[in-house]
Each structure stands twice: as structure tokens, then as C-alpha cells.
C-alpha positions as CSV (number, residue, x, y, z in Angstrom):
1,X,67.7,154.9,76.5
2,X,68.4,153.9,72.9
3,X,68.1,157.5,71.8
4,X,70.8,158.6,74.3
5,X,73.4,156.4,72.6
6,X,76.1,158.3,70.8
7,X,76.3,158.3,67.0
8,X,73.9,155.8,65.4
9,X,74.5,153.0,67.9
10,X,70.8,152.9,68.7
11,X,70.2,151.3,65.3
12,X,71.9,147.9,65.8
13,X,70.8,148.1,69.5
14,X,67.2,148.4,68.4
15,X,67.6,145.6,65.8
16,X,69.0,143.3,68.4
17,X,66.4,144.0,71.1
18,X,63.4,144.0,68.6
19,X,64.5,140.8,66.9
20,X,65.0,139.0,70.3
21,X,61.6,140.2,71.4
22,X,60.1,138.9,68.1
23,X,61.4,135.4,68.7
24,X,60.6,135.3,72.4
25,X,57.1,136.8,72.3
26,X,55.9,134.6,69.4
27,X,57.4,131.6,71.1
28,X,55.7,132.4,74.4
29,X,52.3,132.9,72.8
30,X,52.5,129.8,70.7
31,X,53.5,127.6,73.8
32,X,50.8,129.2,76.0
33,X,48.2,128.6,73.2
34,X,49.3,125.0,72.9
35,X,50.2,125.3,69.3
36,X,53.8,124.0,69.7
37,X,55.7,121.9,72.1
38,X,58.0,124.0,74.4
39,X,61.0,121.9,73.6
40,X,62.8,123.6,70.6
41,X,60.2,124.2,67.9
42,X,61.2,125.7,64.6
43,X,61.2,129.5,64.8
44,X,58.6,129.5,62.0
45,X,56.4,127.1,64.0
46,X,56.0,129.8,66.6
47,X,54.5,132.1,64.1
48,X,52.1,129.9,62.1
49,X,48.8,130.0,63.8
50,X,46.9,133.0,65.1
51,X,47.2,135.0,67.3
52,X,51.0,134.6,67.3
53,X,51.2,134.6,63.5
54,X,50.2,138.3,63.4
55,X,52.8,139.2,66.0
56,X,55.4,137.1,64.3
57,X,54.7,138.5,60.8
58,X,54.6,142.2,62.0
59,X,57.7,142.0,64.2
60,X,59.9,140.0,61.7
61,X,59.0,142.5,58.9
62,X,60.2,145.3,61.2
63,X,63.3,143.3,62.0
64,X,64.0,143.0,58.3
65,X,63.6,146.7,57.8
66,X,65.9,147.4,60.7
67,X,68.4,144.9,59.2
68,X,68.4,146.9,55.9
69,X,69.1,150.2,57.8
70,X,71.8,148.6,59.9
71,X,73.6,147.0,56.9
72,X,73.4,150.2,54.9
73,X,74.9,152.3,57.7
74,X,77.6,149.6,58.1
75,X,78.3,149.9,54.4
76,X,78.6,153.7,54.7
77,X,80.8,153.4,57.7
78,X,83.2,151.0,55.9
79,X,83.3,153.3,52.9
80,X,84.2,156.3,55.1
81,X,86.9,154.4,56.9
82,X,88.2,153.0,53.6
83,X,88.8,156.6,52.3
84,X,91.4,157.0,55.0
85,X,93.2,153.7,55.1
86,X,92.1,151.7,51.9
87,X,91.9,148.3,53.7
88,X,89.3,146.7,51.5
89,X,88.0,147.0,47.9
90,X,84.9,149.0,47.5
91,X,83.4,146.2,45.4
92,X,83.7,143.8,48.3
93,X,81.9,146.2,50.5
94,X,79.1,146.5,47.9
95,X,78.9,142.8,47.5
96,X,78.6,142.3,51.3
97,X,75.8,144.8,51.4
98,X,73.9,143.1,48.5
99,X,74.2,139.7,50.2
100,X,72.9,141.2,53.5
101,X,69.9,142.8,51.7
102,X,69.1,139.5,50.1
103,X,68.9,138.0,53.6
104,X,66.5,140.8,54.7
105,X,64.3,140.0,51.7
106,X,64.3,136.4,52.8
107,X,63.2,137.4,56.2
108,X,60.3,139.4,54.7
109,X,59.3,136.3,52.7
110,X,59.4,134.1,55.8
111,X,57.2,136.7,57.7
112,X,54.7,137.1,54.9
113,X,54.3,133.5,53.6
114,X,53.6,131.3,56.6
115,X,54.8,127.8,56.9
116,X,51.6,125.9,56.5
117,X,49.9,128.3,54.1
118,X,52.6,128.4,51.3
119,X,55.4,126.0,52.5
120,X,57.5,126.0,49.3
121,X,57.7,129.8,49.2
122,X,58.3,130.0,53.0
123,X,61.1,127.4,52.8
124,X,62.8,129.3,49.9
125,X,62.6,132.5,52.0
126,X,64.1,130.8,55.0
127,X,66.9,129.3,52.9
128,X,67.7,132.8,51.5
129,X,67.5,134.5,54.9
130,X,69.8,132.0,56.7
131,X,72.1,131.4,53.8
132,X,72.7,135.0,52.9
133,X,72.9,135.9,56.6
134,X,75.7,133.4,57.2
135,X,77.6,134.7,54.1
136,X,77.1,138.3,55.2
137,X,78.5,137.9,58.8
138,X,81.4,135.9,57.4
139,X,82.3,138.7,54.9
140,X,81.9,141.3,57.7
141,X,84.2,139.3,59.9
142,X,86.9,139.2,57.1
143,X,86.5,142.9,56.5
144,X,86.8,143.6,60.2
145,X,90.2,141.8,60.3
146,X,91.4,143.8,57.3
147,X,90.5,147.0,59.2
148,X,92.6,146.1,62.2
149,X,94.1,147.7,64.2
150,X,93.0,151.2,63.1
151,X,89.2,150.6,63.1
152,X,88.7,147.4,65.1
153,X,90.4,145.6,67.9
154,X,91.5,142.0,67.3
155,X,89.3,140.9,70.3
156,X,86.2,142.1,68.5
157,X,87.4,140.5,65.3
158,X,87.9,137.2,67.0
159,X,84.4,137.4,68.6
160,X,82.9,138.1,65.2
161,X,84.7,135.3,63.5
162,X,83.8,132.8,66.2
163,X,80.1,133.7,65.8
164,X,80.4,133.4,62.1
165,X,82.1,130.0,62.4
166,X,79.5,128.7,64.8
167,X,76.7,129.9,62.5
168,X,78.3,128.3,59.5
169,X,78.8,125.0,61.3
170,X,75.1,125.1,62.5
171,X,73.7,126.1,59.1
172,X,74.9,123.0,57.3
173,X,73.3,120.3,59.6
174,X,70.2,122.6,59.8
175,X,69.6,122.1,56.1
176,X,70.7,118.4,56.0
177,X,68.4,117.4,58.9
178,X,65.5,119.5,57.6
179,X,65.8,117.8,54.2
180,X,65.2,114.4,55.9
181,X,61.8,115.4,57.3
182,X,59.0,113.9,55.2
183,X,56.1,116.0,56.5
184,X,55.2,119.6,57.1
185,X,53.7,120.1,60.6
186,X,54.2,122.2,63.7
187,X,52.9,120.1,66.6
188,X,55.8,117.7,67.0
189,X,56.0,115.3,69.9
190,X,58.9,113.0,70.9
191,X,58.9,109.5,69.5
192,X,57.0,110.2,66.3
193,X,58.5,109.8,62.8
194,X,61.2,112.3,61.9
195,X,61.1,113.9,65.3
196,X,64.9,113.5,65.8
197,X,65.6,115.2,62.5
198,X,63.2,118.0,63.4
199,X,64.7,118.4,66.9
200,X,68.3,118.6,65.7
201,X,67.5,120.9,62.8
202,X,65.5,123.2,65.1
203,X,68.5,123.5,67.5
204,X,70.7,124.5,64.6
205,X,68.2,127.0,63.4
206,X,67.9,128.7,66.8
207,X,71.8,128.7,67.0
208,X,72.1,130.4,63.6
209,X,69.3,133.0,64.4
210,X,70.8,134.0,67.7
211,X,74.3,134.0,66.1
212,X,73.0,136.8,63.9
213,X,71.7,138.7,66.9
214,X,75.0,138.4,68.8
215,X,76.9,139.4,65.7
216,X,74.9,142.6,65.2
217,X,75.4,143.3,68.9
218,X,79.1,143.8,68.1
219,X,78.3,146.6,65.7
220,X,77.1,148.9,68.5
221,X,80.5,150.2,69.5
222,X,81.5,150.8,65.8
223,X,78.3,152.8,65.3
224,X,78.9,155.0,68.3
225,X,81.6,156.9,66.4
226,X,79.6,157.4,63.2
227,X,76.8,160.0,62.7
228,X,74.6,160.8,59.8
229,X,74.1,164.3,58.7
230,X,71.5,165.6,56.3
231,X,72.4,168.8,54.6
232,X,69.9,171.0,52.8
233,X,71.0,173.3,50.0
234,X,68.9,176.2,48.8
235,X,69.7,177.5,45.3
236,X,68.6,181.0,44.4
237,X,67.9,181.9,40.8
């Protein structure tokens, strides 16, 4: 069904469906194996112990790659639209792409360096992934408004900005509450020390993560009217 979508709309659709599956499958395995409590674990907690760690690492790395492809196509799309109407500086588009790519690198770090194995590297990767992701979707929301009404509807722009605002609001307490946790563990139970900080931080983390997913979902319609063509030139001596 993805291949039947017009243009390159299948790319963000695949990113959204694959990333959602990565979170849900690793969560389900971790809960069924008894490695985490069902009530709002950290996303990374659901991919720390085998067998879910292998699934989590593989699927999140693929998500990062799909994110790179999606962001690059989005960059090309804006460049093409900008040739016609000049609604944004090219440097702003490049900067947005670079920020997005940093977020994808952060995702790769999170998937490769697991929480209990190398916690400091894992935490840095998570901070880069979430921080860069929030900045990226905010910049894309601003660019979307600048492209109205020729290339986007105000309704879509409002949706994107709302998602960006919610993600930004959730990102700050996610970091604040996480910084108050004095131990690194995945088997949290209600009533123990720092559980409240963990619980609130985890809620914010899931909010930001699915904020990214819903944001990229709004790219599908834009990507429907954009196609990539590969031309091959043969030069004869």
C-alpha cells in the first residue's frame, strides 16, 4: 500500500509506521518478559535487556536512516518551492536540515549504546536526539507558515505548530525531572525513591517521541506532489 502512494509520500508514511512499531514492539516484549513495569517506562528502558534490546536497536537505527531520507527530501522540496516563490532563505533551510540530521545521529547513538551498558553516552545521544528533534520541528513549523498559502494550508501549519509547542513544553520538564533521578535502573516500582521524577519524566519523553511521529505524519500530503527523478547521461568521445 505504501508503494501505491503518489510522489514520495511513502517515505514519511514508512518512517511513521516503522517508528511506531519500534516503540510498541519493544515495549510489548519488555513488559511480557517482566523487564519493565507496564506503567510508563522510559522508551530506552524497553530496549535495554535481550531479547527486546536487539529489536529496539535494529528498528531504531532503521528509523534514524528513514529520518535522514525524509529530512533530506523535505529539504529538496523546500528548495524547489523556494525557487518559485522565495519565501525563506536557503541558509535557513540548510540549517534546519543540519539540526534534523543531528537528531538522527542522536537516535543512532541511543540505539547503539544501551542505557545500562554505557549510560553517559546513551544519555548524551538521547539529549541530542530529543533536543535537535524539537528544534527541527519548530523550524519546520515556521517555514511552513512562511510558505502559506501557496504551498501549505493554514490548518496544516496550525497543526504543526501545536505539535511543536506541545513537544517543546514536554521537553523541558523531561530534562528537569530526569536530572533529579539519582540512580540508573529500569525496573521501577511505585513508592520507591525518585519514582515520581521517573514517572513524570517518562510521560514527557513519550509525549515528545510521539509528537515527532505525528509531526512527520503531516509531511505525507506535501510529499505526494514531489517526485525524485534520476537522470543518466552518456557521453560519447
